[in-house]
C-alpha positions as CSV (number, residue, x, y, z in Angstrom):
1,M,47.0,6.0,-25.4
2,T,45.0,7.0,-22.3
3,R,41.3,6.8,-21.8
4,L,39.4,8.6,-19.1
5,I,36.4,7.0,-17.3
6,V,34.4,8.9,-14.7
7,A,32.8,6.6,-12.2
8,A,29.6,8.5,-11.7
9,G,28.7,7.4,-8.2
10,G,32.0,6.1,-7.0
11,G,32.1,2.8,-5.1
12,G,31.4,-0.1,-7.4
13,D,31.2,2.2,-10.4
14,A,35.0,2.3,-10.4
15,V,35.1,-1.5,-10.5
16,A,32.6,-1.6,-13.3
17,A,34.7,1.0,-15.1
18,A,37.7,-1.4,-15.1
19,M,35.5,-4.1,-16.5
20,L,34.1,-1.8,-19.1
21,H,37.6,-0.7,-20.2
22,A,38.7,-4.3,-20.7
23,A,35.5,-5.2,-22.6
24,L,35.6,-2.1,-25.0
25,Y,39.2,-1.2,-25.3
26,G,41.2,-4.4,-24.3
27,D,44.8,-4.1,-23.3
28,E,45.7,-1.6,-26.0
29,D,45.8,1.2,-23.5
30,Q,45.3,2.1,-19.9
31,A,42.6,4.1,-18.2
32,V,42.5,6.9,-15.6
33,I,39.4,6.2,-13.5
34,L,38.1,9.3,-11.8
35,T,36.1,8.2,-8.8
36,Y,34.8,9.3,-5.4
37,A,36.2,8.0,-2.1
38,W,32.7,7.5,-0.9
39,D,32.2,4.1,0.7
40,R,29.3,2.7,2.7
41,L,29.4,2.9,6.4
42,L,30.5,-0.8,6.7
43,I,33.9,0.4,5.1
44,D,34.0,4.1,6.2
45,P,32.4,4.9,9.5
46,L,32.5,8.6,8.6
47,P,29.5,10.0,6.6
48,G,30.0,11.5,3.2
49,P,32.9,11.4,0.8
50,R,36.6,11.8,1.6
51,G,38.6,14.5,0.0
52,A,42.4,14.7,-0.7
53,D,42.9,15.8,3.0
54,G,41.4,12.5,4.1
55,F,44.4,10.4,2.9
56,T,48.1,10.2,3.2
57,G,50.3,9.1,0.3
58,L,48.4,10.6,-2.6
59,E,50.3,11.6,-5.7
60,P,49.7,14.8,-7.6
61,V,48.4,14.6,-11.2
62,T,47.3,18.2,-11.8
63,Q,46.8,21.2,-9.5
64,S,43.4,19.9,-8.4
65,V,43.6,16.1,-9.0
66,W,45.4,13.5,-6.9
67,S,45.8,9.8,-7.7
68,V,45.3,7.1,-5.1
69,P,48.2,4.6,-5.3
70,A,48.2,1.3,-3.5
71,E,50.4,2.8,-0.8
72,A,47.9,5.5,0.1
73,Q,46.0,5.3,3.4
74,P,42.8,6.9,4.6
75,I,43.4,8.9,7.8
76,A,41.8,7.1,10.7
77,P,39.0,6.6,11.6
78,A,38.1,6.9,7.9
79,G,38.2,3.9,5.7
80,S,38.4,3.5,1.9
81,T,38.5,0.7,-0.7
82,L,40.5,2.8,-3.1
83,P,44.1,1.9,-2.1
84,R,43.4,-1.9,-2.3
85,L,41.5,-1.3,-5.6
86,A,44.6,0.5,-6.9
87,S,46.8,-2.4,-5.9
88,E,44.6,-4.8,-8.0
89,L,43.9,-2.8,-11.1
90,P,46.3,-1.9,-13.9
91,H,44.7,1.6,-14.1
92,T,45.3,4.9,-12.3
93,L,42.6,5.8,-9.8
94,A,42.2,9.6,-9.6
95,L,40.3,11.1,-6.6
96,L,37.1,12.9,-7.5
97,D,36.6,15.5,-4.7
98,P,33.1,17.1,-4.4
99,H,33.9,19.4,-1.5
100,Q,34.1,22.4,-3.9
101,G,30.8,21.5,-5.4
102,A,30.1,20.9,-9.1
103,E,32.4,23.8,-10.0
104,G,35.3,22.0,-8.3
105,I,34.6,18.7,-10.1
106,T,34.3,20.6,-13.4
107,R,37.8,22.1,-12.8
108,Q,39.2,18.7,-12.0
109,L,37.8,17.3,-15.2
110,E,39.1,20.2,-17.3
111,E,42.6,19.8,-15.8
112,L,42.6,16.1,-16.5
113,V,41.4,16.5,-20.1
114,S,44.1,19.1,-20.7
115,H,46.8,17.0,-19.0
116,L,45.9,13.6,-20.4
117,A,44.5,14.5,-23.9
118,P,42.5,11.2,-23.5
119,A,41.4,9.2,-26.6
120,S,37.9,9.0,-25.1
121,I,35.9,10.1,-22.1
122,D,33.2,7.9,-20.7
123,L,30.9,8.8,-17.8
124,L,29.7,5.4,-16.4
125,D,26.8,4.8,-14.0
126,V,25.7,1.4,-12.8
127,G,22.0,1.2,-12.3
128,G,20.8,4.4,-13.9
129,D,20.0,6.7,-11.0
130,I,22.0,9.3,-12.8
131,L,18.9,9.7,-14.9
132,A,16.6,10.3,-12.0
133,Q,14.2,13.2,-12.1
134,G,14.5,13.7,-8.4
135,D,11.0,12.9,-7.2
136,E,11.1,9.1,-7.5
137,P,9.9,7.4,-4.3
138,T,12.6,4.7,-4.7
139,L,15.5,7.2,-5.1
140,K,18.1,6.8,-2.4
141,S,21.5,8.3,-3.5
142,P,21.1,11.0,-6.2
143,L,23.8,13.5,-5.1
144,A,27.0,11.8,-6.2
145,D,25.7,11.1,-9.7
146,A,24.1,14.5,-10.0
147,L,27.4,16.2,-9.2
148,T,29.3,14.3,-11.8
149,L,26.6,14.8,-14.4
150,A,26.5,18.5,-13.7
151,A,30.3,18.8,-14.1
152,C,30.6,16.6,-17.2
153,C,28.0,18.7,-19.1
154,Q,30.1,21.8,-18.5
155,V,33.4,20.4,-19.8
156,N,34.4,21.4,-23.3
157,A,35.1,17.9,-24.5
158,P,33.1,15.0,-26.0
159,I,31.8,12.9,-23.1
160,R,29.8,9.7,-23.6
161,L,27.3,8.8,-20.9
162,L,26.9,5.1,-20.4
163,V,24.4,3.3,-18.1
164,S,25.1,-0.4,-17.3
165,G,22.9,-2.7,-15.4
166,P,19.6,-0.8,-15.8
167,G,17.7,-0.9,-12.5
168,L,20.3,-2.8,-10.6
169,D,20.8,0.0,-8.1
170,G,17.1,-0.5,-7.1
171,E,16.4,3.2,-7.5
172,I,15.0,3.7,-11.0
173,S,12.8,1.1,-12.9
174,P,14.3,-0.2,-16.1
175,D,10.9,0.6,-17.7
176,D,11.5,4.3,-17.0
177,L,15.1,4.1,-18.3
178,R,14.5,2.2,-21.5
179,P,13.0,5.1,-23.5
180,L,16.2,7.2,-22.8
181,F,18.6,4.6,-24.2
182,S,20.0,5.2,-27.7
183,T,23.0,3.1,-28.9
184,P,23.4,-0.4,-27.3
185,V,27.1,-0.5,-26.5
186,H,27.9,-3.9,-25.0
187,T,26.5,-6.8,-23.0
188,F,28.9,-8.1,-20.4
189,T,29.7,-11.7,-20.4
190,A,31.2,-14.1,-17.8
191,E,34.5,-13.7,-19.6
192,D,34.3,-9.9,-19.0
193,V,33.7,-10.5,-15.3
194,E,37.0,-12.4,-15.0
195,T,38.9,-9.2,-15.3
196,I,37.5,-8.1,-11.9
197,G,36.5,-11.4,-10.4
198,S,39.1,-11.3,-7.6
199,I,38.0,-7.8,-6.7
200,L,34.4,-8.9,-6.3
201,E,35.5,-11.4,-3.7
202,W,36.1,-8.5,-1.2
203,H,34.6,-5.3,-2.6
204,P,31.2,-4.4,-1.0
205,S,29.4,-2.9,-4.0
206,E,26.0,-4.4,-4.4
207,A,25.0,-3.0,-7.8
208,T,28.3,-4.0,-9.5
209,A,28.0,-7.5,-7.8
210,M,24.6,-7.9,-9.4
211,L,26.0,-6.6,-12.7
212,A,28.6,-9.3,-12.6
213,A,26.2,-12.0,-11.4
214,T,23.8,-11.3,-14.3
215,A,26.7,-11.5,-16.7
216,R,27.5,-14.9,-15.3
217,G,23.9,-16.0,-15.8
218,A,22.2,-15.4,-12.4
219,R,18.5,-14.7,-12.7
220,G,15.8,-14.2,-10.1
221,I,15.2,-11.6,-7.3
222,C,18.1,-10.2,-5.2
223,E,17.4,-8.6,-1.9
224,V,19.8,-5.6,-1.2
225,R,20.6,-2.8,1.2
226,D,19.6,-2.5,4.8
227,A,15.9,-2.2,3.9
228,G,15.9,-5.5,1.9
229,L,15.0,-3.9,-1.5
230,P,14.1,-6.5,-4.1
231,V,16.0,-6.1,-7.4
232,P,15.2,-8.3,-10.4
233,L,18.1,-10.1,-12.0
234,T,17.2,-10.3,-15.7
235,D,18.7,-10.6,-19.2
236,E,18.8,-6.8,-19.2
237,G,21.1,-6.8,-16.2
238,P,24.5,-7.1,-18.0
239,T,23.7,-4.6,-20.8
240,V,25.4,-1.2,-21.3
241,H,23.6,1.6,-23.1
242,Q,24.5,5.1,-24.3
243,V,22.4,8.0,-23.2
244,D,22.5,11.5,-24.7
245,L,24.2,13.7,-22.1
246,D,21.9,16.7,-22.8
247,D,18.8,14.5,-22.3
248,A,20.2,13.3,-19.0
249,V,20.7,16.8,-17.8
250,S,17.3,17.9,-19.0
251,R,15.8,15.1,-16.9
252,N,17.9,15.4,-13.8
253,S,16.6,18.4,-11.9
254,L,19.2,18.1,-9.1
255,A,22.1,18.2,-11.6
256,R,20.7,21.4,-13.2
257,A,20.3,23.0,-9.8
258,I,23.8,22.4,-8.6
259,M,25.9,23.3,-11.6
260,T,27.2,26.5,-10.0
261,T,27.7,25.1,-6.5
262,T,31.1,25.7,-4.9
263,T,30.7,23.6,-1.8
264,L,29.3,20.2,-1.0
265,D,27.1,21.7,1.7
266,E,25.5,23.9,-1.0
267,A,24.9,20.9,-3.2
268,E,23.5,18.9,-0.3
269,A,21.0,21.7,0.5
270,H,19.7,21.5,-3.1
271,S,19.2,17.8,-2.7
272,R,17.1,18.3,0.4
273,E,15.0,20.9,-1.5
274,I,14.5,19.0,-4.7
275,C,14.6,15.3,-3.6
276,G,13.3,15.8,-0.1
277,F,16.4,14.4,1.5
278,S,20.2,14.2,1.5
279,E,21.9,10.8,1.4
280,I,24.6,12.2,3.7
281,D,22.0,13.0,6.3
282,Y,21.0,9.4,6.1
283,E,24.6,8.3,6.6
284,R,24.9,10.8,9.6
285,N,21.9,9.4,11.3
286,K,22.8,5.8,10.7
287,A,26.4,6.4,11.8
288,A,25.1,7.9,15.1
289,W,22.9,4.9,15.6
290,L,25.7,2.5,14.9
291,T,28.0,4.1,17.5
292,E,25.4,3.5,20.2
293,R,25.3,-0.3,19.5
294,P,27.7,-2.4,21.6
295,P,30.0,-4.7,19.5
296,T,29.0,-8.3,19.4
297,K,31.0,-11.4,18.7
298,L,30.0,-13.5,15.7
299,D,28.8,-16.8,17.0
300,P,28.8,-19.4,14.1
301,D,26.0,-21.6,15.4
302,D,23.8,-18.6,16.2
303,V,24.5,-17.0,12.8
304,L,23.7,-20.2,10.8
305,S,20.5,-20.6,12.8
306,R,19.4,-17.1,12.1
307,L,20.5,-17.5,8.4
308,D,18.1,-20.5,8.1
309,Q,15.2,-18.4,9.5
310,F,16.1,-15.5,7.2
311,Q,16.2,-17.7,4.1
312,S,12.9,-19.4,5.0
313,E,11.2,-16.0,5.2
314,A,13.0,-14.7,2.1
315,R,11.7,-17.6,0.0
316,T,8.2,-16.7,0.9
317,R,9.0,-13.2,-0.6
318,G,10.2,-14.8,-3.9
319,V,13.8,-13.9,-3.2
320,T,16.4,-16.1,-4.9
321,H,19.7,-14.2,-4.0
322,T,21.0,-11.6,-1.7
323,T,24.3,-9.7,-1.1
324,F,26.6,-10.2,1.8
325,R,26.0,-6.6,2.8
326,H,22.3,-7.2,3.1
327,L,23.0,-10.5,5.0
328,T,25.3,-8.7,7.4
329,E,22.5,-6.2,8.3
330,A,19.7,-8.8,8.2
331,L,21.5,-11.0,10.7
332,D,22.1,-8.0,13.0
333,L,25.9,-7.9,12.6
334,R,28.3,-5.0,12.3
335,G,29.5,-3.9,8.9
336,S,33.0,-4.7,10.1
337,Q,31.9,-8.4,10.4
338,R,30.9,-8.7,6.8
339,D,34.1,-10.5,5.7
340,E,34.0,-12.8,8.7
341,L,30.3,-13.7,7.9
342,R,31.2,-14.2,4.2
343,R,34.0,-16.7,5.0
344,L,31.8,-18.6,7.5
345,L,28.9,-19.0,5.0
346,I,31.1,-20.0,2.0
347,H,33.0,-22.5,4.2
348,S,29.8,-23.9,5.8
349,R,27.6,-24.0,2.7
350,P,29.7,-23.6,-0.4
351,G,26.9,-24.8,-2.7
352,Q,25.0,-21.6,-2.0
353,Y,27.8,-19.2,-3.1
354,D,26.7,-17.9,-6.5
355,A,29.7,-15.6,-6.9
356,P,29.6,-12.8,-5.9
357,L,26.1,-13.2,-4.5
358,W,24.6,-15.6,-2.0
359,S,21.9,-17.9,-3.3
360,I,18.9,-18.4,-1.0
361,G,18.4,-22.0,-2.3
362,A,15.3,-24.0,-2.8
C-alpha cells in the first residue's frame, strides 16, 4: 500500500511529512513524498527551486516525475538536502518541479495518482502560510505553497489538506488560522519526533525544528530567520489540523490567480502583483549581496564572545530559544559555517542545546 504526501512548501515540510506518515500510518506501508528542491541560500547558493535538470542521478517515475535517490547529486554550484534526506528516510522522494507553473505540477500529480493509485493523498504545510490571503504584512514565502495548492485543487482525486504547527513559520498568526480548522488530526509527541530525530541534527528547516521542539515540550519565544522574527512556542505548536481544500483556495488569492500558469516566471509575476513581492527576488538580492562578502574564518573565542552579547540582548526581548540558522546570521557568519557553528556551541555549552533548538538560557 502506497500513500502520497505532498510537502506544500518543500524544505522541512518533507521532513514533517515523514513524521506525519509514521504517526498516522505507522510501518504498514510506505510513502511517496512529493517535494520541491528549494533550499535556503545557506544550502543552495542559487535562488529559486531546482528542476530535474539541476540534478544528476535522478530516476524516472512517470513521464513528468523523477525520484531523488541517495545517489543523486545537485549540479554545482547548486546544493540540495534531498539526496541526504533520501538516504535517511524509508520513503521515496519525488521531485516537485514548478518550472512549468501550476499546470505542470497538476500534470505531475495526475501522473503520480494514476501510476501509484495511492491509498491516501495528504497535502501538508507546516506553519499555515498555505492559508494566506496574500496581503498579510508578515507573509514572506507564499509562492511555493500557492503553487501546490493551486495544483492540488485541480486534481481529480480526494486530497486532504493538513496544517501542522500553526504559526510556526512566523507568517500567519494562529488566531487567524484557528477559525479555518475543522477536524483535529493529531498532536505530535516526543515519540513521534524520534522517527526524524537524526535528520533534525543536520537539516536546516526552522519551522519543522520548532514543530519537533514543541512536541518535545519546548515553550517560550524562538527567534528565527535573518530578521530575528519572534515565534511563540506553545501547546498548539505540535498539533495537526485538517482544513477544507476549497476553503483554502477561496482564501488564497495567489493560488487562484496562478492556476493556469505554465511557467514559474508567470507565477512569480502574479506574486509580485498580488503580494507585492516575490520570494525569489528576495533570494536573488540576498545571493548577490552574499557573493560580495569576503569569506571569514570562524574564530571560536570571538564567536563565543559575540554569542554572549547576542544572548544578553535576546533575553531583554523575552527570547528563550533560537535556531542555528538564525544564530549563523546573527553572529555574522556564512551559511556554509552553520554546521561548524553548531558543533562548536554544542561542544562548548551542551546544556543549552534543547534539540534541535538552541536555548538562550537564564
